[in-house]
N, C-alpha and C positions, 0 to 999 in steps of 0.2 A: 357723176351727176349728169343728168340728161341735158341735151342742148337747150331745151325750152327752159329748164331751171336756170342754166347759166345766163340765158338771155334775160330772164326776169331779174336776176341779180344785177346785171348790168344796168337795166332800166331803173331799178331801185337806187343804185349808187349814183346814176346820173340825176335822178330826181332829188336826192339829198344835196347834190352839188348846186342845183339852181334854186332850191327852195328858200334858202336864206334871204334871197332878194324879194321874195313874194309872201313869205309866211312868218315874218318876224313880229308883226303886231296883230291887232284885231282880236279874234277869238282866243279863248283861253287854251292853254296846253291840254291835249288829250280830248278836246271836245269833238274831234273828228272820228274818235274810236279807232279800231284796227280793222283789218280786212277779215271777214268771216270766211268759212270754207266754201261758201257759194258766191263770193266776190263782193257782196254788199258790205257797207260799213256797219260795224257793231262789235260783238265779241268774237271769239274764235268759232263757236258752234252756231251762233244765232245772229241774224241781223237786228240792229236796234233802230230807233227812230232817228238817231244821229245821221247826218250826211257826211260823206267822206271829205277829207282834206280840211282846210281852214278858210274856204271861200266865204266871203260875206256878200251882202247885197250888191249886185252889179259886177261881181268878180267871178272868174273861172278858177277852179282848182282841180286837183286830181291826185291819184295814188297809183302806185305799182307795187305788187307784192308777190312774194313766193312763200309757200308754206309746205310743211310735211308733217304727217301724223304716222307714227310707227307704233302699231299694236302687236299683239302676240303673233298673229298669223297674216296680217295684211299691212300694206303701206299705201297711204294716200298722198299724192303730190298735187300741188295746186299752184298755178300761175294766174294772176288776176290783175285787172286794171279798172279804174273808174274815173269819171269826171263829174264835177259838181258845178252847177251854175247858180249863183246868187243865193247859196244856202237854201235853195228851194227844190231843185230836182237833181237827182243822182242817176247816172247811167253806168252800168258795170258789165264786164264780161269776165268769165272765169273758165279755165280749162282744168278739169280734174282727170287724173290717171290713177287707177286703183289696181295695184299689183296683187294678184291672187297667190295663195300658197301653192307649192309644187304639186300637192295632191290634186289640185284643180287645174292649175296651169294657166298661163296667159295673163291678160289684164283687161280691165274695163275702162272706158273713157266716156266723159260727159262734158258738154259745153253748156254753160249757163249764161243767159242774157238777162240782165236785171234792170229794173227801173223803180225808183223810189221818189215819192213826192211828199214834202213836208206840208201838212195840212194846217197845223196851228201850233202855237206855243213855242217855248224855248226851253232847252234842257236846263238852263240855270235861272234865267230871269222871268219875271211875270208870275201870274197866278196859276198858270196851267202847265202841265208837262208838255214836252215836245211830242207831237203825234204825227206819224207818217204812215202812208200806205204804200205797199210795194207789190210788184209782180215779178216772177222769175219764170222765164221760158227755158225748159231744159231739154236738151237733145242727147240721148244716149247713142253714141256712134259705134258701139260694139254690142249689139243687142242679141246675139245668138244665145248666150248663156241666160240672160234674163228671160227670153222667150221660152227656153227649155224648162225653166223652173216655174212657169205659169204667169209671167208678166203679160199684160194685155196690150201694151203699146210701148214704143221706144221714145216718145217725146210727149211732153205735157207741160202744164203750167201750175205754179203755186201762187196764191195771193195771200198777203198778210197785212195786219195792222199792228203797229208797234207804238208804245209810249215809253219815253225815257225822261228821267228826272235826276238832277244832281243837287245835293245840299252842301253848300260851301262850309258851313259851320255845324256839322252834324254831331252825333254822339262822340265823346272823347275828343272834341275839337278837331275832328277830321272831316275831310270832304268824302261824302258817300254818293254813290250813284246806283240806280236801279233801272231795269227795263223789263217790261212785260209785253208779250205779243201773242196773238192768235193767228194761226195759219190754216188755210184750206189747202189740202194736198192729198194726193193718192200715190205719192212717190214711195217706192220701195228702197230702203237705205238711201234716202235723199235723191233717188233717181238712178243710182248706180246699178240697181237691179230692175230698172224699168218702172212702169207705172200701172197701178191696178193689179188685181190678181184674181185667183179662183175663189177666195174668201170674200173679198170686197172690191168693188170696182167704181165706187163713187168717191168724190172728194170728201174728206173728213176734216173737222176742225180739231186742231191740236194746239197745245199751249207751249210757250217757251218763256223762261224767266232767267234773269241774270242780276247779279248784285256785286258791288265791289266797294272797297275803301282805299283811299289814297294814304299810304304810309309816308309819302313825300309828294311834293307837287308833281314829280315826274314818275312816280312808282305807284302802281295800283295792284292790289291782289283781290281776287274774287272767285265766284263760282257761277256755273251755268247749268241749266237743265233744259233738255229738249225732248218733248214728247213726240212719238212717231206712230204712224198707223201700222197695222198688222194685216197685210192683204194676202199673203202667200201661205199656203198650207204646208209647203215643203220644209219651212223653218220659221220659227217665231222671230219677231223683230223687237229689239230692246230699245227703251228710251236711252238717251245719251246724257252723260254728266261730265263736268270738268271742273278742275280747280286751276286757276291761272294766275300768272304774274305778267304784267305788261309794263315796260319801261319806255318812257318818252324822253330821251336825252335832249331832244330839240323838236321843233315842229316839223323838221325835215325827216325824222326817223322814228320808227317804233319797232320794238323787239318784244315778242310775246313768247312765253313758254308755258306749257300746261301739262298737267296729268289728266288724261282722258280715260273714261270708262265707257266703252261702247257696248258692253254686255255680250250678247250673242249675235254673230253675223254669219249668215248662210249655214246655220247649224253648228258653227264652231263657237263655243262659249269662252268666257274669260278674255275677251278682247279689250285689254287695257294697255296703256303705254304713254308715250310722250308726244307732244305736239310743239312744233317750233315754227315761228313766222317772222319774216322781215318785211317791213313796209317802208317805202319812201313816199313822201308827200311833197307836192309842189303847188 
């Protein structure tokens, strides 16, 4: 395991050790979501309107997370951290490393800086869903391959609007949750293959949706769908889907496992496999 992954694990365990003193009351379990693959609070594949941790008005909170996705020919490693002030604004940073198959060789790296602002509503209470707006600035730090396949730039930004809602006594007397988002992006494979291309070089609006049901107050199962632009002629880009299980043994810790189907990546089809994530909150 890479040193950065070990470091993130240490931060997660440290966070779980101190969280019990700060996150034992207040917001309901799981209302901070988990860490998405771009560092923002949400599901595994997509950011939600939820803000990370369990911070309430006037409080600070945060998360540290490590994640890994293994599919047929690729592996994505993620380390990420976030802070939340007053359940109003979230700031996050994530480092992605994308290992390429031997036929290509090497790896891609990307750093993502995110900000999310809760505009209105609450995920559980009141008449309106929780609505947040977010921006992600992405820097691809190994741009030689993306440039070679037609990418137009090595850094860019995404903006998105997300709405989240939970129903405490939904169908079958279970708690249900749902999220819908629209994103303006020109990222190729979320930015790992750069931004813009020979087919399209403008920001495009794409959709992202998630839904889940709590089988227990600490265990949720659900599914996600993420639409993606198709900017490069050298290979088509697929939308992403997942089926996930998230376990929240306490407000200090979240464990997520998923089956992910990423379709075709860089001309290689059948990219499906497993995703695992560990998050500590404080």
